N, C-alpha and C positions, 0 to 999 in steps of 0.2 A: 534263389531270388532272381526273377526274370529282369530283363533290361528295363521293361516298362515300370515295374515296381521300384527298381533302383532309381529311375528318373523321378518318380513321384516322391520318394523318400528324400532325395537330394533337394528337390524343389521346396518341400515342406521345411526341411532343415534350414535352407537359405532364407525363407520367409520368416521363420521364427527368429533367426539371428538378426535379420534386418529389423524386425519389429522390436526386438530387445534393445538394439542400438538406438532406434528412434526414441523409445521410451526413456533410455538412459540420457539422451541429449535434450529431452523436453524440459521446459521450465516448470518448476514446482514451487508453490508459495503457500504458506499457512495463512488462513484468514486472520485478519487483525481488525479490531474495533477502530473506528476513525480516530479516537483519542490516542490509541497506541501508535497509530501511524503518525500523528502529529508529534507525539513525544519522541519517537524514534528518529524522526527526520532532522536533518540539518537545516533544510530550507522548506518552507511552506508558502506557496504563492497562488494568487489568482491571476490567470493570464490567458491571452489568445495566442495561437500558433499561426505565424504568418509566412513561414518558409521552411524548406527542408533541403538538405544536401548530404551526400555521403562524404566522409572525411577520413583520412588516415589517422591512426592513433598509435603509432609506433609499430613494432614487430613482435611476433611471438618468439618462443624459444627456438624455433626452427628458421627464423629469419623471414617468415611470411608476414606481409603487412596486415595489421589489424584494422578492420573497417568499423566505423561507427556512424550513426545518423546524428546529424546536428540539426535541431529544430530552432529556427529563429522565432523568438517570442516577443510579445508586447506585454510587459508586466502591468497589471492593473492595481494590485495591492500585494504587499508582503506581510504575512502574518508571523513569520519566523525566518531568521536568516541574517545575512551580512547587511551592513549599512550601505547598500548600493543596489541599483536595479539589476535584475538578472536579464540578460539579453539573449541568451541561448541555453538550451539544455541538450544533453547528449544521452544517447541510448544505444544498445546493441542493435545490429542490423536485422535481426529476425526474432520472432517470438520464441523460437526454440531455445534461444539463449537469453530469454527474458527481455527482449527488445519491445519497446512500446510503439504502437501506431497511433498517431494523432491526426486530427483534421487540420489541414494547413491552409484553409481558406480564410482564416481570420474571423469567421462568423460565429465560432463556438468558443465559449469561455470555459476554462477548466480550473479545478482546484488541483494543484500539482504538488506532491511531496517528493523529496529526494535527498540525496547525499551530496556533499561537496567533496571534490577531489583535492589533491595536494596543490594543484595550480589554481584553486579557487573556483573551477568550473562546476556546474551542477549536473549530476548523473542520475538518471531515473531508470527503473526497471518495472516489470509487471508486478513485482512484489510490493512496490510503493502504492500509496493510495492516490490514484489519479482518476478523477471522475468529472463529468460535465457539471458545471456550476449549477445549472438549472435543475439537476436531479437531487440536489442536496436539500434537506429539510431546513426550515427556518432556524431550528435549534442548533443544528450542525453549523450553519453559517455564523450564528452568533457566538457559538462556543470557541470558534477559532481565535477570537480577539482576547479571551482571557480564561474561560472556564476550563478548556482542555489543559492549558498550562498549569492550572492549579492542581490538577490530578496527576502530574507526571511522576510524583513520588509513589503513587499507587501502582499496583499491578492488576491488570485485567486478565483473568484466567478463563479461557474458552472451555465451555462444557460440550464435548463432542457427543456424549451419550449419558443416559441416566444409569446409575447414580453418579453424581459428581459433587465435589465440595471444595471449599477453599482450605488452604493449609496455614494461613496466617491472617490476622485482622487487617493487614494492609492490602488485601486482595478484594476484588469485586468479581463475582461469578457471571460470566457472559453466557446467557442461555438462549439466545435467539435461534440457534440451529436446532436445538432439541424441542423448543417450544413452537417455532414457526417454520422450521425447515428452510430457513433463509438466514444468511449472515447480514442481511439488511433489514432486520426486524426492529422492534420498538426500542430496544436498548441501544442499537447502533444509531438509530435516527433521532432519539429523543433524550438519551441519558448520557451522563458523564460520571466517571468514578472519581470522587472527590475525597480528600483527606478531611476527617472531622476533627473537632476540637480535642478529642481524647486520643488522637493519633491513629485511629483506625480509619478505614476507607469504606465508603458506601455509595451506591448509585444515587445520583441527584437528577431530578427532572425539572426543567424550566429554562427559560432563555436568559434570565438575569443571573449574575454571579451569585454564588451562595453567600450567606451571611457568615461573618467570622465565627459565630457561635453555632454554626450549622452542625446538627447532631443526627439528623435523620433525613430520609427522602422527602423532598418538598416539591410542590407543584404550584408556584406562585401565579 
């Protein structure tokens, strides 16, 4: 093997290893229906972001400081969470470790879901459901006040490819990806998975909360 060939092989090996490391460090999240995001979250709020700063968050196992981004927010409404206003949310410093980048001008309103930490602070990642308020459908906005909560005992099963099926009556099959090649399809924008009077779960469409005797999909 000539020196030139050895250099080429060494360069390709380095690039492959670098690429593998980059992929390994990338943030990976499974798509979730907005209702799932609501049910899985500790806190769900509508808010504006008005400031940002980098803060220390303790040290790692090697003694190196852990950095986080602290977003100062102005809470507009809380749909789920503690009995107090959230004034700041925290996230990782880069998208590679699931950090979230938000507009800090205070001009954009967001729906933000996240988890609470031991000290009561709110932490968000790219895997949480965070979206500009203006992009949400009227049904999604209305569902935040009651309808999503009514379906938290149900399980939404994503259908990644055909064929797919549910394994229990308490599941709703989410087919937006296979039907529309988008996770923001009709079911995500206009439906919620609600428990029916017989204990099974089914998709419900409409902005009003389902009736107690709800037994099938309705569109009031």
